[in-house]
C-alpha positions in Angstrom: -76.0 21.2 -46.4 -75.4 22.6 -49.9 -76.5 26.0 -51.0 -79.9 25.2 -52.5 -81.2 28.8 -52.8 -79.6 31.5 -55.0 -77.8 34.4 -53.3 -80.1 37.4 -52.9 -78.8 40.7 -51.5 -81.1 43.0 -49.6 -80.4 46.6 -48.4 -82.3 48.5 -45.8 -81.2 51.9 -44.3 -77.7 51.3 -45.5 -77.4 47.8 -44.1 -76.7 45.0 -46.6 -77.8 41.5 -45.7 -77.3 38.1 -47.3 -79.8 35.3 -47.2 -80.3 33.1 -44.1 -78.1 30.0 -44.5 -77.6 26.8 -42.4 -73.9 26.0 -42.3 -73.1 22.4 -41.9 -70.6 21.1 -39.2 -68.2 19.6 -41.7 -66.0 18.2 -39.0 -68.7 16.5 -36.8 -67.0 13.1 -37.2 -63.7 14.4 -35.9 -63.8 12.5 -32.6 -62.2 14.3 -29.7 -62.5 17.8 -31.3 -64.8 20.6 -30.4 -66.8 19.7 -33.5 -67.7 16.3 -32.1 -71.0 16.3 -30.2 -69.8 14.2 -27.3 -66.6 16.1 -26.8 -68.3 19.5 -27.1 -71.1 18.6 -24.7 -68.6 17.2 -22.2 -66.9 20.6 -22.3 -70.1 22.5 -21.7 -71.3 23.3 -25.2 -74.7 22.6 -26.7 -73.1 20.3 -29.4 -70.4 20.1 -31.9 -69.6 23.6 -33.2 -69.3 24.8 -36.7 -65.8 25.9 -37.3 -65.4 29.7 -37.5 -63.6 29.6 -40.8 -66.8 28.1 -42.4 -68.7 31.2 -41.4 -66.3 33.2 -43.6 -67.9 31.6 -46.7 -71.1 33.6 -46.3 -69.4 37.0 -46.6 -67.7 37.2 -50.1 -70.7 37.8 -52.3 -72.1 40.2 -49.7 -68.9 42.2 -49.4 -68.3 42.3 -53.2 -71.7 43.8 -53.6 -71.2 46.3 -50.8 -67.6 47.2 -51.3 -66.6 46.2 -54.9 -65.5 43.3 -57.0 -61.8 43.8 -56.1 -62.6 42.3 -52.7 -61.8 38.9 -54.1 -58.2 40.0 -54.9 -57.4 42.6 -52.2 -60.1 42.5 -49.6 -59.8 41.8 -45.9 -62.3 40.4 -43.4 -61.6 40.6 -39.7 -64.0 38.7 -37.4 -64.2 38.2 -33.6 -66.4 35.2 -32.7 -68.9 35.7 -29.9 -71.2 32.7 -29.9 -70.6 29.2 -31.5 -73.2 27.6 -33.7 -74.1 24.0 -34.2 -74.8 21.9 -37.3 -77.5 23.4 -39.5 -78.3 26.3 -37.2 -79.6 29.3 -39.3 -77.4 32.4 -39.5 -77.3 35.6 -41.6 -74.5 37.9 -42.6 -74.7 41.7 -42.6 -72.6 44.7 -43.6 -72.9 48.4 -43.0 -70.8 50.8 -45.0 -68.7 53.1 -42.7 -66.7 54.8 -45.5 -65.8 54.1 -49.1 -64.1 50.7 -49.2 -64.8 50.0 -45.5 -67.7 48.3 -43.7 -68.8 47.1 -40.3 -69.8 43.4 -40.5 -71.6 40.9 -38.3 -73.5 37.6 -38.4 -76.5 36.8 -36.2 -78.5 33.7 -35.3 -82.2 33.2 -35.5 -82.7 34.8 -32.1 -80.8 38.0 -33.2 -77.8 37.2 -31.2 -74.4 37.9 -32.7 -72.3 35.0 -33.8 -69.4 37.2 -34.8 -68.6 40.9 -35.5 -65.8 42.8 -37.1 -64.7 44.9 -40.1 -64.1 44.5 -43.8 -62.0 46.5 -46.3 -61.8 46.6 -50.0 -58.0 46.9 -49.9 -55.6 46.4 -47.1 -53.7 45.8 -44.9 -56.0 47.6 -42.5 -54.2 48.9 -39.4 -57.6 49.7 -37.9 -59.2 46.3 -38.3 -61.3 44.7 -35.6 -58.6 42.3 -34.6 -55.8 44.7 -34.6 -57.8 46.9 -32.3 -58.5 44.0 -29.9 -54.8 42.9 -30.0 -53.8 46.3 -28.4 -55.9 45.5 -25.4 -54.6 41.9 -24.8 -53.4 41.3 -21.2 -50.4 39.0 -21.0 -51.0 35.6 -19.5 -49.8 34.8 -16.0 -50.4 31.0 -15.8 -50.0 29.0 -18.9 -49.8 25.2 -18.7 -51.0 23.9 -22.1 -49.2 26.7 -23.9 -46.2 26.7 -21.6 -43.8 25.9 -24.4 -44.9 28.8 -26.6 -43.5 32.3 -26.4 -44.4 35.6 -28.0 -42.1 36.1 -30.9 -41.7 32.4 -31.8 -41.7 32.1 -35.6 -41.4 29.7 -38.5 -40.6 30.4 -42.1 -41.1 28.8 -45.5 -43.5 26.0 -44.5 -44.9 24.3 -47.6 -48.7 25.1 -48.0 -51.2 24.0 -50.5 -55.0 23.8 -51.1 -55.7 20.5 -52.8 -58.9 20.7 -54.8 -59.6 17.0 -54.6 -59.4 17.1 -50.8 -61.5 20.2 -50.8 -64.3 18.7 -52.8 -66.4 17.7 -49.8 -66.2 21.3 -48.5 -67.7 22.5 -51.8 -70.5 20.0 -51.6 -71.8 21.7 -48.5 -70.6 25.3 -48.9 -73.2 28.0 -48.0 -72.2 30.4 -50.9 -70.9 28.5 -53.9 -69.2 30.8 -56.5 -68.1 29.9 -60.1 -64.5 30.9 -59.2 -64.3 27.9 -56.8 -64.7 25.7 -59.9 -62.3 27.6 -62.2 -64.6 30.3 -63.5 -64.8 34.1 -63.4 -61.5 34.7 -65.2 -59.0 33.8 -62.5 -55.8 31.8 -63.2 -57.3 28.6 -61.7 -59.6 27.4 -59.1 -59.9 29.9 -56.3 -59.8 28.4 -52.8 -63.0 29.1 -50.8 -62.3 31.1 -47.5 -62.4 28.1 -45.2 -59.7 26.2 -47.2 -57.7 29.4 -47.9 -57.5 29.9 -44.1 -56.4 26.3 -43.7 -53.5 27.0 -46.1 -52.2 29.8 -43.9 -52.7 27.4 -40.9 -49.8 25.3 -42.3 -47.6 27.2 -39.8 -49.4 25.7 -36.8 -47.6 22.3 -36.9 -44.1 23.6 -36.5 -45.1 26.7 -34.5 -46.9 24.7 -31.8 -45.0 21.4 -32.0 -44.7 21.2 -28.2 -48.4 21.8 -27.5 -50.3 18.5 -26.9 -53.4 16.9 -25.5 -56.0 19.7 -25.7 -59.2 20.7 -27.4 -59.2 24.2 -29.0 -61.5 26.4 -31.0 -61.1 29.5 -33.1 -61.9 32.8 -31.3 -61.0 35.3 -34.1 -59.7 35.3 -37.6 -58.6 38.0 -40.0 -58.0 37.0 -43.6 -56.4 39.7 -45.8 -55.8 39.3 -49.5 -52.7 41.2 -50.8 -52.2 39.8 -54.3 -55.0 37.3 -54.2 -56.8 35.2 -54.4 -55.3 32.0 -53.0 -55.5 29.3 -55.7 -56.2 25.6 -55.3 -53.6 23.1 -56.5 -50.8 25.7 -56.2 -47.7 25.5 -54.0 -47.1 28.3 -51.5 -44.8 29.0 -48.6 -46.2 30.0 -45.3 -44.5 31.9 -42.5 -45.9 32.6 -39.0 -45.2 34.4 -35.7 -46.8 34.3 -32.3 -48.2 37.8 -31.4 -49.7 37.4 -28.0 -50.5 34.9 -25.2 -53.3 35.5 -22.8 -55.9 33.7 -20.7 -59.4 33.6 -19.3 -60.9 31.5 -16.4 -61.7 28.7 -18.9 -59.1 29.1 -21.7 -55.5 29.7 -22.6 -55.3 32.0 -25.6 -52.8 32.3 -28.4 -52.7 34.9 -31.2 -50.5 34.5 -34.2 -50.0 36.0 -37.7 -49.2 34.1 -40.9 -48.5 35.1 -44.4 -48.5 33.1 -47.7 -46.0 33.7 -50.5 -45.9 32.5 -54.0 -42.4 31.0 -54.4 -42.5 31.5 -58.2 -42.9 35.2 -58.0 -41.8 36.0 -54.4 -45.0 38.0 -53.9 -47.0 37.8 -50.7 -50.5 36.6 -51.6 -52.3 36.8 -48.3 -51.9 37.3 -44.6 -53.9 36.2 -41.6 -54.3 36.9 -37.9 -55.8 34.0 -35.9 -56.7 33.6 -32.3 -57.3 30.2 -30.8 -58.9 29.4 -27.4 -57.4 26.3 -25.8 -60.0 24.8 -23.3 -58.5 24.2 -19.9 -61.1 21.6 -19.1 -59.8 19.5 -22.0 -56.3 19.1 -20.5 -55.0 17.0 -17.6 -52.7 19.9 -16.8 -55.8 21.7 -15.4 -57.4 18.7 -13.7 
C-alpha cells in the first residue's frame, strides 16, 4: 500500500520513532517463494512474508533526522531479523542515539514484538556493527546438503549490476516512505535507488556465487547496507563483487553469509557495500526429505 500519510517524527526520552506503516508484500505473486501464501504456509509460516529489504525503506527519514542528512551518502544500517511480517501488517521503526553519529535501531509490530534490531551509523564502515558482531559468533556448519557446493571464501568479481527505474516503478507505487530523491529531487546526480532496490543491485553477485545451489526456498535473515560514496543511483551501470563469509546451520535451516560491494566503473570508486545472511529452509528441499 502506498504511503498515504506524511512522515512524522516523534522523540520521547531520547528514542526517535517514525509513524506506523503497513508494508505491502510486493512479491506475493511469486509462486514457490517464501512470499507466496501457499508456499509459506506449507513451510510453517502464517502467510507470505514481506521481504526484509522492504523494511529498510522505513529507516532513512528517521535516521537522517536522528543522525544527520549525510546518512543518505555515507550512512550504514545493520539489521538482524527476528520475526517475519505479512502483507499489510503494521510496524514501526525506532532509533536511540548511543553516541554522536551512532544509534541502536529496531522495528516492532503491533504487539510490541521486535521484527528486527541492529545498529546505524552516520559514516562507516562500522567495525562494531550489529552484523559484524554476530558474525564473530557464527559456528561452522557440519551438515550442509543444499549449500554443499558453496565454500567459505568463494568469490566473484565485476558482475554487471544496475537498478532500472522503469522496473522499480511498481516498488515506488507501494513504498512506505517515499522521498523526493527517488524521483530525481534533492540535488542528487539522478534518481536515487530506494533501499530495497539498492540492496537488489548488490545481490547481483548471487547468480554466479551460488550457481550450483538449486531447488530451495530461502529468506533473508540479516542485511547490512553501508554507503561509502553513495547513494546508489537508478539507471546507472555498476560492477558488483562478492565473497562468502560464513556457512552455518540450525535445526530448520542452512545459513550462508556473504559480503558484496558495488563499484562505479567510470570513477573506480566503491559506492556501497553489504553483508547479507540468507536462511535456506531445509523443509523446502528434497535433500532433507
